[in-house]
C-alpha positions, 0 to 999 in steps of 0.5 A: 499499500502507497500514501500520497499525501499533500498539504491544504490550506489549515489541514492536512489530507490525511494526517493528525494534529499535534498533541500534547501531554506527557510519554507514557509508559507505553513511548519511545522517547527520542531527542537525538539530533536530526529528529523531531523532539517527541515520542512514540505513542505505542497504543496510537501508533503515532508520534506526538510532537513536543513543538505544536509547530509540527504535526505529525500524522500516525503510521498507516498499519504497524508495519509502516516505517514512515510517517508524514509529518507537517510544519506550521507557521505562527498563524497555523498554516501549512508551510512543509511536509516531509517524513519521519521515521518510527524513531521521530528522525526526519528523512524527506525534509520538510519543505515540501507541498506533498509527496509520497509515504515511504520510499520504494526503488529507494527514493521518494516522490516529493510534490512541488507546485503540481510538480514531482521530483525525488528525494532519496534514502539518505534524504537528498533530493536528486530531482526537484520537482519538474516532471508532470509525472513520475512511475511510482516504482522502476521497470528494469530499474528505470522510471518513467517520466513525463513532462508537458505531455512528452515521455522519457526515462531516468534512472534511480540516480535521478539522471535522464536516460532516455530524454523526455522527447517522445510521444509514449516510452516503456522500459522493455529488458534487455538495454532497450526502450520501447518508443512510440512514434505514433498510435501502433508505430512501435520502435526500440532504442537502447540506453545510448538514446539509439535506435536500434529497430524503427518503429512498425509495432502495433504494439510491445510487451518485454522482452522475456528468455531474450527475445519477444513476440510482437505484431505488425500492422499486416497482423501478422506475428513477429518474433523480436530480438535485443539485437534487432533480428526481427524473425516472422513467426 
């Protein structure tokens, strides 16, 4: 299960406000560097913040490692969202408008002004929010990225591997990415953005055991190999 949370004026879309009080017998107290002072209420499964400027949501289940946390200004307006772990340590800085609650493939999607970026496991922003859409998990080590209706691929370091310039693109394995020239006209490029197989197939699918069976506009099946070899089935 993956949650995406966003700031709303004066409140969280899904969140619980900070609570006051002293740690109970079931609490785990934390005051380490880079942590939010407070304690984990194990009954509510929620980090209780000492500072009223912070609000932490409850962990969404007992196995969840992370929860969202927001910071408010002096008027009570939300000014940033991040992630904390069960020790109250900040894992994603509280500077975003929204984020995914947790890490997939060791990255966390973050949102600012309706654009998406990535923060890595160490809490470092490796992609500034700039994409309209990012795949929520990697396929063959690549994330499908969309900007202004164009599609490309980035890796889990945040580097652009396939330029954001295609009508559609899908990672298919064997070091190749399928790209759509126009509807029902797909070809293949390598990770250097070089065309290996010109557009000619009506659909694409991932390679399995070093080959994939596709169709052309003639309705016939063709066996396609990663080196560009095509054999009519």
